[in-house]
C-alpha positions in Angstrom: -4.7 6.4 -11.7 -4.1 5.4 -8.0 -1.4 3.0 -9.1 0.3 5.7 -11.2 0.1 8.1 -8.2 1.6 5.5 -5.9 4.3 4.6 -8.4 5.3 8.3 -9.0 5.4 8.9 -5.2 7.6 5.9 -4.5 10.0 6.5 -7.4 10.4 10.1 -6.4 11.1 9.0 -2.8 13.7 6.5 -3.9 15.3 9.0 -6.3 15.9 11.3 -3.3 17.9 8.7 -1.4 21.3 9.7 -2.9 20.7 13.3 -2.1 20.0 12.4 1.5 23.0 10.2 1.8 25.3 13.1 0.6 23.5 15.6 2.8 23.8 13.5 6.0 27.5 12.5 5.3 28.6 16.0 4.5 29.2 17.2 8.1 31.6 14.3 8.7 33.5 14.6 5.4 33.7 18.4 5.1 36.9 18.6 7.2 38.8 15.8 5.5 41.9 16.4 3.6 41.4 16.3 -0.2 43.0 12.8 -0.6 40.9 11.4 2.2 37.8 13.0 0.8 38.3 11.4 -2.6 38.9 8.0 -1.0 35.7 8.4 1.0 33.8 9.3 -2.1 34.6 5.9 -3.5 31.9 4.4 -1.3 29.3 5.9 -3.7 30.6 3.9 -6.6 27.7 2.2 -8.4 25.1 4.7 -7.2 24.9 6.0 -10.8 22.5 3.1 -11.4 20.0 5.1 -9.4 19.8 7.4 -12.4 17.4 4.8 -13.8 15.1 5.4 -10.9 15.4 9.1 -11.4 14.4 8.8 -15.1 11.5 6.5 -14.2 10.3 9.0 -11.5 10.4 11.8 -14.1 8.4 9.8 -16.6 5.9 8.7 -14.0 5.4 12.2 -12.8 5.1 13.5 -16.4 2.4 10.9 -17.2 0.5 11.8 -14.1 0.7 15.5 -15.0 -0.8 14.8 -18.4 -3.6 12.6 -16.9 -4.5 15.3 -14.4 -4.9 18.2 -16.9 -7.9 20.2 -16.2 -8.3 19.0 -12.6 -7.3 22.2 -10.9 -5.1 22.1 -7.9 -4.1 18.5 -8.4 -2.7 19.3 -11.8 -0.8 22.3 -10.6 0.7 20.4 -7.6 1.8 17.6 -9.9 3.2 20.0 -12.4 5.3 21.7 -9.7 6.5 18.3 -8.6 7.5 17.5 -12.1 9.7 20.5 -12.4 11.0 20.7 -8.8 
């Protein structure tokens, strides 16, 4: 159970990396011309592979949710995490 909890937490954290990258880069890119913006977006080429991590995070959190059924607050927090 502890290994699955750790795995779910780490996979979720890694799955959030692309979101953070876009969020922190946005203030610098928001004022670019359209052509420059699309050139800049090319630096994210290959990041689609992180979709594998996202799927793994969803599966790990789903498994953890099933294992925590009937355990009160732990179950509900994990369930919220699964759908958030």
